[in-house]
TIRO-403801 format. One record per residue (C-alpha): residue number from 1; residue in one letter; x negated, y, z negated. Coordinates in Angstrom, 1 decimal. Each point is the difference from the previous one (the first is absolute). Layout:
<pts>
seq: NUM; type: A; xx: X; yy: Y; zz: Z;
...
</pts>
This chain:
<pts>
seq: 1; type: X; xx: -134.1; yy: 69.5; zz: -107.2;
seq: 2; type: X; xx: -2.2; yy: 2.4; zz: -1.8;
seq: 3; type: X; xx: -2.6; yy: 2.5; zz: 1.1;
seq: 4; type: X; xx: -3.1; yy: 0.9; zz: -2.0;
seq: 5; type: X; xx: -1.6; yy: 3.5; zz: 0.0;
seq: 6; type: X; xx: -3.2; yy: -1.6; zz: 1.2;
seq: 7; type: X; xx: 1.8; yy: -1.1; zz: 3.2;
seq: 8; type: X; xx: 0.0; yy: 3.6; zz: 1.3;
seq: 9; type: X; xx: -2.8; yy: 2.5; zz: 0.6;
seq: 10; type: X; xx: 1.6; yy: 3.4; zz: -0.5;
seq: 11; type: X; xx: -3.0; yy: 1.8; zz: 1.5;
seq: 12; type: X; xx: 0.0; yy: 2.9; zz: -2.4;
seq: 13; type: X; xx: 3.7; yy: 0.4; zz: -0.3;
seq: 14; type: X; xx: 1.7; yy: 0.7; zz: -3.3;
seq: 15; type: X; xx: 2.6; yy: -2.6; zz: -1.0;
seq: 16; type: X; xx: 2.9; yy: 1.8; zz: -1.6;
seq: 17; type: X; xx: 2.7; yy: -2.7; zz: 0.1;
seq: 18; type: X; xx: -1.1; yy: -3.6; zz: -0.3;
seq: 19; type: X; xx: 2.9; yy: -2.3; zz: -0.9;
seq: 20; type: X; xx: -1.2; yy: -2.1; zz: 3.0;
seq: 21; type: X; xx: -2.5; yy: -1.7; zz: -2.3;
seq: 22; type: X; xx: 2.6; yy: -1.1; zz: -2.6;
seq: 23; type: X; xx: 2.8; yy: -1.0; zz: 2.4;
seq: 24; type: X; xx: 0.9; yy: -3.6; zz: 0.6;
seq: 25; type: X; xx: 1.3; yy: -0.1; zz: 3.5;
seq: 26; type: X; xx: 1.1; yy: -3.6; zz: -0.3;
seq: 27; type: X; xx: 2.3; yy: 0.9; zz: -2.9;
seq: 28; type: X; xx: 3.3; yy: 1.8; zz: 0.0;
seq: 29; type: X; xx: 0.2; yy: 3.2; zz: 2.0;
seq: 30; type: X; xx: 2.1; yy: 1.5; zz: -2.8;
seq: 31; type: X; xx: -3.2; yy: 0.9; zz: -1.8;
seq: 32; type: X; xx: -2.0; yy: 1.5; zz: 2.9;
seq: 33; type: X; xx: -0.5; yy: 3.8; zz: -0.1;
seq: 34; type: X; xx: 0.7; yy: 2.0; zz: 3.1;
seq: 35; type: X; xx: -3.4; yy: 1.8; zz: -0.3;
seq: 36; type: X; xx: -2.6; yy: -2.7; zz: 0.0;
seq: 37; type: X; xx: -3.3; yy: 1.7; zz: 0.9;
seq: 38; type: X; xx: -1.1; yy: 3.6; zz: 0.7;
seq: 39; type: X; xx: -3.6; yy: 0.9; zz: 0.8;
seq: 40; type: X; xx: -0.9; yy: 3.6; zz: 0.5;
seq: 41; type: X; xx: -3.0; yy: 1.3; zz: 2.0;
seq: 42; type: X; xx: -1.8; yy: 3.3; zz: -0.2;
seq: 43; type: X; xx: 0.9; yy: 0.8; zz: 3.6;
seq: 44; type: X; xx: 3.7; yy: 0.4; zz: -0.9;
seq: 45; type: X; xx: 0.9; yy: -3.5; zz: 1.3;
seq: 46; type: X; xx: 1.7; yy: -2.7; zz: -2.1;
seq: 47; type: X; xx: 0.6; yy: -3.8; zz: 0.4;
seq: 48; type: X; xx: 3.4; yy: -1.1; zz: -1.3;
seq: 49; type: X; xx: 1.4; yy: -3.5; zz: -0.4;
seq: 50; type: X; xx: 3.7; yy: -0.1; zz: -0.8;
seq: 51; type: X; xx: 2.6; yy: -2.8; zz: -0.6;
seq: 52; type: X; xx: 3.4; yy: 0.2; zz: 1.8;
seq: 53; type: X; xx: 2.6; yy: -1.8; zz: -2.0;
seq: 54; type: X; xx: 2.7; yy: -0.1; zz: 2.7;
seq: 55; type: X; xx: -2.3; yy: -1.8; zz: 2.5;
seq: 56; type: X; xx: -2.3; yy: -1.7; zz: -2.5;
seq: 57; type: X; xx: -3.1; yy: 1.2; zz: 1.9;
seq: 58; type: X; xx: -2.9; yy: 2.3; zz: -0.6;
seq: 59; type: X; xx: -1.3; yy: 3.0; zz: 1.9;
seq: 60; type: X; xx: -3.5; yy: 1.3; zz: 0.2;
seq: 61; type: X; xx: -0.3; yy: 3.6; zz: 0.9;
seq: 62; type: X; xx: -2.6; yy: 2.7; zz: 0.5;
seq: 63; type: X; xx: 1.3; yy: 3.4; zz: -1.0;
seq: 64; type: X; xx: -1.6; yy: 3.4; zz: 0.9;
seq: 65; type: X; xx: 0.7; yy: 2.7; zz: -2.6;
seq: 66; type: X; xx: 3.4; yy: -0.4; zz: -1.4;
seq: 67; type: X; xx: 1.7; yy: -0.9; zz: 3.3;
seq: 68; type: X; xx: 1.7; yy: -3.2; zz: -1.1;
seq: 69; type: X; xx: 2.6; yy: 0.2; zz: 2.8;
seq: 70; type: X; xx: -2.7; yy: -0.3; zz: 2.7;
seq: 71; type: X; xx: -2.7; yy: -2.5; zz: -1.0;
seq: 72; type: X; xx: -3.1; yy: -0.1; zz: 2.1;
seq: 73; type: X; xx: 0.1; yy: -3.8; zz: -0.2;
seq: 74; type: X; xx: 2.8; yy: -2.3; zz: -1.0;
seq: 75; type: X; xx: 0.2; yy: -3.8; zz: 0.1;
seq: 76; type: X; xx: 2.6; yy: -2.3; zz: -1.5;
seq: 77; type: X; xx: -0.8; yy: -3.5; zz: -1.3;
seq: 78; type: X; xx: 1.7; yy: -2.9; zz: -1.7;
seq: 79; type: X; xx: 0.0; yy: 0.0; zz: -3.7;
seq: 80; type: X; xx: -2.1; yy: -3.2; zz: -0.5;
seq: 81; type: X; xx: -2.6; yy: 0.5; zz: 2.7;
seq: 82; type: X; xx: -3.1; yy: 0.7; zz: -2.1;
seq: 83; type: X; xx: -2.5; yy: -0.4; zz: 2.8;
seq: 84; type: X; xx: 1.9; yy: 2.3; zz: 2.3;
seq: 85; type: X; xx: 0.6; yy: 2.6; zz: -2.8;
seq: 86; type: X; xx: -3.7; yy: 0.2; zz: -0.9;
seq: 87; type: X; xx: -0.8; yy: 0.4; zz: 3.7;
seq: 88; type: X; xx: 2.5; yy: 2.9; zz: 0.4;
seq: 89; type: X; xx: -1.3; yy: 1.7; zz: -3.2;
seq: 90; type: X; xx: -3.6; yy: -0.2; zz: 1.3;
seq: 91; type: X; xx: 1.1; yy: 1.3; zz: 3.4;
seq: 92; type: X; xx: 1.9; yy: 2.9; zz: -1.7;
seq: 93; type: X; xx: -3.0; yy: 0.9; zz: -2.2;
seq: 94; type: X; xx: -2.2; yy: 0.1; zz: 3.1;
seq: 95; type: X; xx: 2.4; yy: 2.4; zz: 1.7;
seq: 96; type: X; xx: 0.3; yy: 2.2; zz: -3.1;
seq: 97; type: X; xx: -3.7; yy: 0.4; zz: -0.5;
seq: 98; type: X; xx: -0.7; yy: 0.6; zz: 3.7;
seq: 99; type: X; xx: 2.7; yy: 2.6; zz: 0.5;
</pts>
């Protein structure tokens, strides 16, 4: 499974970490970075996608400011669910830009 940059409308956000687009989720998890995607918005919100090696899943988070311990939004999804991951990223972006 791979994801293309054109699959996601970042709605004005600045992508600062984008290994999501070079990661092969069907391959070995040994080569997946923990930080997969970070999109920052002018309103001090960020959308973060992270890989969790221990559980082999992904989390999609909306962060306000630098409060990483208390995300505004957090969903966990299976590693190989491309459709679900894209849906959660789009949902997180909508929350980030409307907050």
